[in-house]
C-alpha positions as CSV (number, residue, x, y, z in Angstrom):
1,M,-47.7,67.7,-2.6
2,L,-44.3,68.9,-3.9
3,E,-42.8,68.2,-0.5
4,K,-44.1,64.7,-0.5
5,L,-42.5,64.1,-3.9
6,I,-39.2,65.4,-2.7
7,E,-39.4,62.9,0.3
8,I,-40.3,60.0,-2.1
9,E,-37.3,60.8,-4.2
10,R,-34.9,61.2,-1.2
11,L,-36.0,57.9,0.4
12,G,-35.7,56.0,-2.9
13,M,-32.2,57.4,-3.6
14,A,-31.0,56.7,-0.1
15,A,-32.3,53.1,-0.2
16,L,-30.7,52.5,-3.6
17,E,-27.2,53.3,-2.3
18,S,-27.2,50.3,0.0
19,V,-28.3,47.8,-2.7
20,Q,-25.4,45.3,-3.5
21,E,-27.1,42.3,-5.2
22,E,-29.6,41.8,-8.0
23,T,-32.2,40.2,-5.8
24,A,-32.2,43.3,-3.5
25,L,-32.2,45.5,-6.6
26,E,-35.4,43.9,-7.8
27,G,-37.0,44.4,-4.3
28,W,-36.1,48.1,-4.5
29,R,-37.7,48.4,-7.9
30,V,-41.0,46.9,-6.6
31,T,-40.9,49.0,-3.5
32,H,-40.2,52.4,-5.1
33,L,-41.4,52.0,-8.7
34,G,-43.9,49.2,-8.5
35,R,-47.7,49.4,-8.8
36,N,-48.2,49.8,-5.0
37,S,-45.2,52.2,-4.4
38,A,-45.7,55.6,-2.9
39,L,-44.9,57.2,-6.2
40,M,-47.6,55.2,-8.1
41,Q,-50.1,56.0,-5.3
42,F,-49.3,59.7,-5.8
43,F,-50.2,59.4,-9.5
44,N,-53.4,57.6,-8.7
45,G,-54.4,60.5,-6.3
46,F,-54.3,63.2,-9.0
47,G,-58.1,63.3,-9.1
48,A,-58.2,64.8,-5.6
49,L,-55.9,67.7,-6.5
50,D,-57.1,71.2,-7.5
51,K,-56.9,71.9,-11.2
52,E,-54.3,74.6,-10.6
53,E,-52.0,72.1,-8.7
54,R,-52.3,69.2,-11.2
55,P,-49.8,70.5,-13.9
56,K,-47.0,71.3,-11.5
57,A,-47.6,68.1,-9.5
58,G,-47.7,66.0,-12.6
59,Q,-44.5,67.6,-14.0
60,R,-42.7,67.1,-10.8
61,A,-44.0,63.5,-10.3
62,N,-42.7,62.6,-13.8
63,E,-39.3,64.1,-13.0
64,V,-39.1,62.0,-9.8
65,K,-40.1,58.9,-11.7
66,K,-37.5,59.5,-14.4
67,A,-34.8,60.2,-11.8
68,L,-35.5,57.0,-9.9
69,E,-35.6,55.0,-13.1
70,A,-32.3,56.4,-14.2
71,A,-30.7,55.8,-10.9
72,Y,-32.1,52.2,-10.9
73,Q,-30.5,51.5,-14.4
74,A,-27.2,53.0,-13.3
75,R,-27.2,51.0,-10.1
76,R,-28.2,47.8,-11.9
77,E,-25.2,48.1,-14.2
78,Q,-22.9,48.6,-11.2
79,V,-24.3,45.6,-9.4
80,Q,-24.0,43.4,-12.5
81,Q,-20.4,44.5,-13.1
82,A,-19.6,43.8,-9.4
83,E,-21.1,40.3,-9.6
84,L,-19.3,39.5,-12.8
85,K,-16.0,40.6,-11.2
86,R,-16.6,38.4,-8.2
87,S,-17.5,35.5,-10.5
88,L,-14.3,35.9,-12.5
89,E,-12.2,36.1,-9.3
90,Q,-13.7,32.8,-8.2
91,E,-13.1,31.1,-11.5
92,R,-9.4,31.9,-12.1
93,L,-7.9,30.2,-15.2
94,D,-4.5,28.7,-15.4
95,V,-3.4,29.6,-18.9
96,T,-0.4,27.2,-18.6
97,L,-2.7,24.2,-18.6
98,P,-3.1,22.4,-22.0
99,G,-6.3,22.9,-23.9
100,R,-9.1,20.4,-24.3
101,G,-8.7,18.2,-27.3
102,V,-11.4,18.4,-30.0
103,P,-13.0,15.0,-30.5
104,L,-12.6,13.7,-34.1
105,G,-15.2,12.0,-36.1
106,R,-14.5,8.6,-37.6
107,L,-15.9,6.3,-40.3
108,H,-19.0,4.3,-39.7
109,P,-18.5,0.5,-39.7
110,D,-20.8,0.3,-42.6
111,T,-18.5,2.6,-44.6
112,H,-15.5,0.5,-43.5
113,I,-16.9,-2.7,-44.8
114,L,-18.2,-1.2,-48.0
115,R,-14.8,0.3,-48.9
116,L,-13.1,-3.0,-48.1
117,L,-15.6,-4.8,-50.4
118,Y,-15.1,-2.3,-53.2
119,R,-11.3,-2.8,-53.0
120,I,-11.5,-6.6,-53.1
121,F,-13.9,-6.6,-56.0
122,A,-11.9,-4.0,-57.9
123,E,-8.9,-6.3,-57.6
124,M,-11.0,-9.0,-59.2
125,G,-11.8,-6.8,-62.1
126,F,-15.3,-5.6,-61.1
127,Q,-16.4,-2.0,-61.6
128,V,-18.8,0.0,-59.5
129,Y,-22.2,0.8,-61.1
130,R,-24.7,3.0,-59.3
131,S,-28.5,2.7,-59.7
132,R,-31.5,4.5,-58.3
133,E,-33.2,3.6,-55.0
134,V,-36.7,4.5,-56.1
135,E,-37.6,2.1,-58.8
136,S,-40.6,1.2,-60.9
137,D,-42.3,-2.2,-60.4
138,E,-41.3,-3.0,-63.9
139,Y,-37.6,-2.8,-63.1
140,N,-37.8,-4.1,-59.6
141,F,-39.9,-7.1,-60.4
142,Q,-41.2,-7.6,-63.9
143,L,-38.0,-7.4,-65.9
144,L,-36.4,-9.7,-63.3
145,N,-38.9,-12.5,-64.1
146,F,-41.4,-11.5,-61.3
147,P,-44.6,-11.3,-63.3
148,V,-47.5,-9.3,-61.8
149,G,-49.2,-11.5,-59.3
150,H,-46.4,-14.0,-59.1
151,P,-46.2,-15.7,-55.7
152,A,-42.4,-15.1,-55.5
153,R,-43.2,-11.4,-54.9
154,D,-44.2,-12.4,-51.4
155,M,-40.5,-13.2,-50.7
156,Q,-39.9,-9.4,-50.4
157,D,-42.4,-7.3,-48.6
158,T,-42.4,-4.0,-50.5
159,Y,-42.7,-0.3,-49.6
160,F,-44.9,1.3,-52.3
161,I,-44.5,5.0,-53.0
162,E,-47.4,5.6,-55.3
163,N,-49.9,3.7,-57.4
164,E,-52.4,6.3,-58.6
165,G,-52.4,6.5,-62.4
166,R,-49.6,4.0,-62.8
167,G,-51.6,0.8,-63.1
168,E,-49.5,-2.3,-62.6
169,N,-46.3,-0.3,-62.6
170,P,-46.2,1.6,-59.3
171,L,-43.1,3.2,-57.8
172,V,-41.4,1.3,-55.0
173,L,-38.4,1.6,-52.8
174,R,-36.2,-1.1,-54.3
175,T,-36.3,-4.3,-52.4
176,H,-32.9,-5.4,-53.9
177,T,-30.1,-4.0,-56.0
178,S,-31.0,-6.4,-58.8
179,P,-32.9,-3.8,-60.9
180,G,-29.4,-2.3,-61.6
181,Q,-28.6,-5.5,-63.5
182,I,-31.2,-4.5,-66.2
183,R,-30.1,-0.9,-66.3
184,A,-26.4,-1.8,-66.6
185,M,-27.0,-4.4,-69.3
186,R,-29.3,-2.0,-71.3
187,A,-26.7,0.7,-71.0
188,A,-24.1,-1.6,-72.4
189,T,-26.3,-3.0,-75.3
190,A,-27.4,0.5,-76.2
191,A,-23.9,1.4,-77.1
192,H,-23.2,-1.8,-78.9
193,P,-26.5,-3.4,-79.9
194,Q,-25.1,-6.0,-82.3
195,D,-22.1,-7.1,-80.2
196,P,-22.7,-6.2,-76.5
197,P,-19.5,-6.1,-74.4
198,P,-18.9,-8.4,-71.5
199,L,-19.8,-7.0,-68.0
200,R,-18.2,-7.4,-64.6
201,I,-19.8,-5.0,-62.2
202,I,-20.9,-4.6,-58.6
203,L,-24.0,-2.5,-57.7
204,P,-23.9,-1.3,-54.1
205,G,-26.7,0.6,-52.4
206,M,-29.4,0.7,-49.8
207,V,-32.5,-1.5,-50.1
208,Y,-35.7,-1.5,-48.2
209,R,-38.0,-4.3,-47.1
210,Y,-40.9,-4.4,-44.7
211,E,-39.5,-7.1,-42.4
212,Q,-39.7,-8.1,-38.8
213,V,-36.7,-6.5,-37.2
214,D,-34.4,-8.8,-35.1
215,A,-30.7,-9.4,-34.6
216,R,-30.3,-10.5,-38.2
217,H,-33.0,-8.5,-40.1
218,E,-33.5,-4.8,-40.7
219,T,-36.0,-2.8,-42.8
220,Q,-33.2,-1.1,-44.6
221,F,-29.7,-2.4,-45.3
222,D,-26.8,-2.1,-47.7
223,Q,-26.6,-4.7,-50.4
224,I,-23.9,-5.3,-53.0
225,E,-25.1,-6.8,-56.2
226,G,-22.6,-8.5,-58.5
227,L,-23.1,-9.2,-62.2
228,A,-20.8,-10.9,-64.7
229,V,-22.0,-11.5,-68.3
230,G,-19.9,-12.9,-71.1
231,T,-19.3,-16.0,-73.1
232,G,-18.5,-19.3,-71.4
233,I,-19.3,-18.1,-67.8
234,T,-20.3,-21.1,-65.6
235,F,-21.5,-21.7,-62.0
236,S,-17.9,-22.6,-61.1
237,D,-16.9,-19.0,-61.9
238,L,-19.5,-17.9,-59.4
239,K,-18.4,-20.2,-56.7
240,G,-14.7,-19.3,-57.3
241,T,-15.5,-15.6,-57.0
242,L,-17.5,-15.8,-53.8
243,N,-15.1,-18.3,-52.2
244,C,-12.2,-15.9,-53.1
245,L,-14.1,-13.1,-51.5
246,A,-14.7,-15.1,-48.3
247,Q,-11.0,-16.0,-48.1
248,R,-10.0,-12.3,-48.6
249,L,-12.3,-11.3,-45.8
250,F,-11.9,-14.0,-43.2
251,G,-8.7,-16.0,-44.1
252,Q,-7.8,-19.0,-46.1
253,N,-9.4,-21.5,-43.7
254,V,-12.9,-20.0,-43.8
255,R,-15.7,-22.5,-44.4
256,T,-18.4,-21.6,-46.9
257,S,-21.6,-23.4,-48.1
258,F,-23.8,-23.1,-51.1
259,R,-27.4,-24.2,-50.5
260,A,-29.8,-24.8,-53.4
261,S,-32.5,-22.1,-53.4
262,F,-34.9,-20.3,-55.7
263,F,-34.9,-16.8,-57.2
264,P,-36.9,-15.9,-60.3
265,F,-34.0,-14.0,-61.9
266,T,-31.4,-16.8,-61.6
267,E,-31.4,-20.5,-62.6
268,P,-29.9,-22.5,-60.9
269,S,-30.0,-20.5,-57.6
270,A,-28.2,-20.8,-54.3
271,E,-27.8,-19.3,-50.9
272,F,-24.2,-18.4,-49.9
273,D,-23.4,-19.1,-46.2
274,I,-20.3,-18.6,-44.1
275,E,-19.6,-20.4,-40.9
276,C,-20.5,-18.1,-37.9
277,F,-17.4,-17.0,-36.0
278,Q,-19.6,-15.7,-33.1
279,C,-20.4,-19.2,-31.9
280,G,-17.8,-21.3,-33.7
281,G,-20.6,-23.0,-35.7
282,K,-22.6,-24.1,-32.7
283,G,-25.6,-21.8,-33.3
284,C,-26.4,-18.4,-31.7
285,T,-28.7,-15.4,-31.9
286,V,-26.7,-14.1,-34.9
287,C,-26.7,-17.2,-37.1
288,G,-29.3,-19.5,-35.5
289,S,-27.7,-22.7,-37.0
290,G,-23.9,-22.2,-37.0
291,W,-24.0,-20.7,-40.5
292,L,-24.9,-17.1,-41.5
293,E,-26.5,-16.4,-44.8
294,I,-24.5,-13.7,-46.6
295,G,-26.7,-13.5,-49.7
296,G,-28.2,-15.2,-52.7
297,C,-26.6,-16.1,-56.0
298,G,-27.0,-18.0,-59.2
299,M,-26.7,-18.1,-63.0
300,V,-28.6,-15.2,-64.6
301,H,-31.9,-16.4,-66.0
302,P,-32.1,-16.4,-69.8
303,A,-35.3,-14.2,-69.6
304,V,-33.3,-11.6,-67.6
305,L,-30.4,-11.7,-70.1
306,S,-32.9,-11.1,-72.9
307,N,-34.6,-8.2,-71.0
308,G,-31.2,-6.7,-70.6
309,G,-30.5,-6.9,-74.4
310,Y,-28.1,-9.9,-74.3
311,D,-28.8,-13.0,-76.5
312,P,-29.1,-15.9,-74.0
313,T,-28.0,-18.3,-76.7
314,R,-24.6,-16.6,-76.9
315,Y,-24.1,-15.2,-73.4
316,T,-24.3,-16.5,-69.9
317,G,-23.7,-14.8,-66.6
318,F,-23.8,-15.1,-62.9
319,A,-25.2,-12.7,-60.3
320,F,-25.1,-12.4,-56.5
321,G,-26.5,-10.1,-53.8
322,L,-24.6,-9.8,-50.6
323,G,-25.7,-8.2,-47.3
324,A,-22.9,-5.7,-46.3
325,Q,-24.0,-5.5,-42.7
326,R,-24.0,-9.3,-42.2
327,I,-20.5,-9.5,-43.6
328,A,-19.5,-6.7,-41.1
329,M,-21.1,-8.6,-38.3
330,L,-18.8,-11.6,-38.9
331,R,-15.7,-9.5,-39.6
332,Y,-16.0,-7.2,-36.6
333,G,-17.8,-9.5,-34.1
334,I,-21.1,-7.6,-34.0
335,S,-23.9,-9.5,-32.4
336,D,-26.9,-7.4,-33.6
337,I,-27.6,-5.8,-37.0
338,R,-29.7,-3.0,-35.3
339,Y,-26.5,-1.5,-33.8
340,F,-25.6,-0.1,-37.3
341,W,-28.5,2.4,-37.3
342,E,-28.9,3.2,-33.6
343,N,-26.2,5.9,-33.6
344,D,-24.9,4.9,-30.2
345,L,-21.5,6.4,-29.7
346,R,-20.5,3.6,-27.4
347,F,-20.8,1.3,-30.5
348,L,-19.5,3.7,-33.2
349,E,-16.4,4.7,-31.3
350,Q,-15.1,1.2,-31.4
351,F,-14.3,1.6,-35.1
């Protein structure tokens, strides 16, 4: 038995010396240390040995097993080092070559247009006012002259967050930035209740509507709300502000249009359109008719002024809500509003 173990060890060591690759090394392990190897068969045959022979045979078999395993590990390291060396020799590096440039990030087109709009409105004297994206039904609708059950609520399909325990005042994802009008007016009147100061602010932010997505409509988009409240403010001031904005964005010869419309929180109300540059006013998938609606506007409804804390017999005001992505579509020649949120580098790298 001992002579057989010596022979197993000798054959295994001799075979290991000729192994030069990892695949051959694995084959050696299966042959000499695997389940069906001669060494494992020797262990399985212990039951046939005399009791006196078993201790010596077992001790010697374990020594052979450990020796083969140690030789295997040592040879494995040698083979791996040799293969690594061969690989490095085949992949020589020319250290004189210039390194690869690190790609730099850039601003999203949405950020470009928003910053431009902030700058233009700042030069007109407007300040930025931030408001929350999750609103109550009261601020999103009721205080803006949308009573509960009013059919005008169907103009904006709403995402409701919760309703349990809140009755007729559930939480919603704001459908427009107009709730910020009430919050801004109330903040101003809280500081000066008897003589509220005039306001001239813009309220930028994301809004959410459950809409049919197409080239002009998305379920979420950036809107810039504008609000001016003071004494003697007229519709002409509103038209002058938006026409000045259009000229700053698209040049002095830009054509604009105000179409009569209806919004519960303004009276009178209008849609503000700009001639489509994509088709030259002929009609395309972006505009549909040669004119692209940029947003709604109008004179602040007396009920909304009153809800904000301003006396509608003393104060008047105008408001507008502009779609930032639609403005960007005209300014940058973008044909589909869905490109803004698809994160396609082929689109984003153009800005």
